[in-house]
N, C-alpha and C positions, 0 to 999 in steps of 0.2 A: 504493500500500500504506500509506503514512504516514497518509493521510486516514482509512482504515478503522480503523487502530489508535487514532487520536485519537477517532473516533466511538465505538469500543468503550469507551475510557477514560472518555469523557464519560457514556455510558450507565451504566457501572458506578458512577461517582460519583453519578449521579442515583439509582440504585437503592439505594445505600448510605445516602442522606440523605433519601429520600422514602418515604412510606407508599404501598404499591401500590394500596390500595383508593381512597383519596381524592386522591392526588397531592400532599397537603400535606407539609411537612417532617415527619420522624419524630423519635423520641426522640433519636437521635444528632445530628441537625441542631439540635434544641432545646438539647441539652446544650452543643454547640459555640457556639451563639448566646449562651447565657447566660454561658458562660465568657468570650467576647469582650467582652460588655457589662460584666461585673464585674471584669475584669482590666485595670486601667489603669495607665499609668506614673504615678509619684508626682507629676510636675510638671503633670499634667492631671487635677486633682481633678474628679469629676463634680459638677455643680450639682444642688441640690435639685430633686426632681421630674423628673429626667432620663429616667426610664423606669419602667414599671410591668409587673408580671407578673400576668396574669389566668389562673387555672386554672379550667377549665370541666369539669363533669361532668353528663351528661344525666340527667334524672329521668324515670323511666318507660320507659327504653330496654329493660330486661330484659323487661318485659311485651310489648314489640313483638316481640322475638325469640321469646318463649314463645308468643304468640298467632298470629303471622303467619309465623314461621320466619326463619332466618338470612339467606336471600337478600333478604327484605324489609327486615330490619334493616340489611343492607349498603347497600341503596338509600337508606334513611333517613340513614345516616352520610354517604353521598355528597351528598345534598341539603343536609344540615346544613353540610358542608364548603363547598359552593358559596355558601350563605348567609353563612357566616362570611367567606369571601373577598370577598364583595360589600361587606362593612362594614370590611374591613381597609385600612389605608393602606399605601402602598408601602414605608415605612420599618419597618413592623411585621413580626415573624416569627410566622407562624401554623403550628402543628404539631399533629398528632394524636399524642399521647404514649402512648396505650394504649386498648384497647377503645372506650369511649364518652367518653374524656377528651381534651380539647384544651387547648392553651396558646397564649396570645398574649403575646409580648414586645413591648409598645408602647413605642417609642422617641420621644423628643422630636424633632420636625422641625428640621432645620437652619435653617429659616426662622422658627421660633418665637423669640420674645424670650427672653432668658436667664432672666427671672424669671417666665415663664409655665409652670406645671407641666403635666404630662400630666393629662388628666382621664379616668382609667380608669373612673370612675363613669359618665361619659357614654357611653363605649364599652360598658360593661356593660349600660346601659339599652337601647342599640340592639340588642345581642345578644339580650337577653331578649325584645324585641319581635319580632325576626326568627325566633328559634327557636320562639317561642310561636305563630307562624302555622301553622295546621294543614297537614299534608302529605297530598296526595292520591296514592295509589298503587293502580292497578288498581281504581278505584272505591271504595276504602276511605279513610276519613279517619283519619289517625294524628296524635296529639298527644303531644309530649314537652315537658318543661320543662328548665330548666338551673339549676344552682347554680354560682356564680362566687365564687372567692376572689381577692382583690386585695392585692398588696403593692407598695410603691414602693421604687425604688432611686435614691439611697442613703438616702432618708429613714428607712425602717423596717428596712432591711437593707443591710449593707456588702459581703457576699459572695454569690456565687451560691447556695451551700448555704443560707445564712440567708434569702435572698430566696425560695427554693423552700419552705423550712420555714414561713415566715410566710404565704405564699400558701396553702399546704396547710392550715394551721390555720384560716385565714379560709374556705377552701372547706368544711372540715368544719362550721364554724359555719353557713354558708349551707345546707348539706344538712340540718342540724338544724332550721333555720328552715322549710325546705320540708316537713318531716314534720308540723309543727304547723299550717301555714297554706298559703300560696300555693305553686304548683308551681314558681315561679322566683324567685330572689333572689340578691343579692350581698352580700358582707361585705368590708369593708376592714380589713386588718391594722393594728394600732396599735403 
């Protein structure tokens, strides 16, 4: 009986912290990870470039739902999630935080030198490439782009709330860039 109760508790914990469509962490998992990252004892000050938050918002996704229906849109989200997972490192936290919005909390590897910052720009470039690859579903080619907002902890933000706000402002700027030119871009918060 004890094993059954433990299995149910494990399943309940998984459901509480993961998106049922993609299997990625959900908003609750993201908020907890962000809180853990930005809440540090005072004797362990974070080093510059110790983490980056990348907020992603798909471009053209509404048209996918409108043109092909929500089941196809769900399949696109699942494919995008798998593509994002293929480019995530084990120390990163990847979450679907709403509709067609994702977040990556990229943490510095323990093996990285103390003065080597996270390169969120390199991560963003890989994401743009992988999301930009056309998706084939039932003989149809579907293309979406992505806008990415990046903020660094503790370089540009000292708290979780501030990190989220800075990344969100950068995401908004990236979305504005996409309206005027390319389908995908990223902006780094200053």
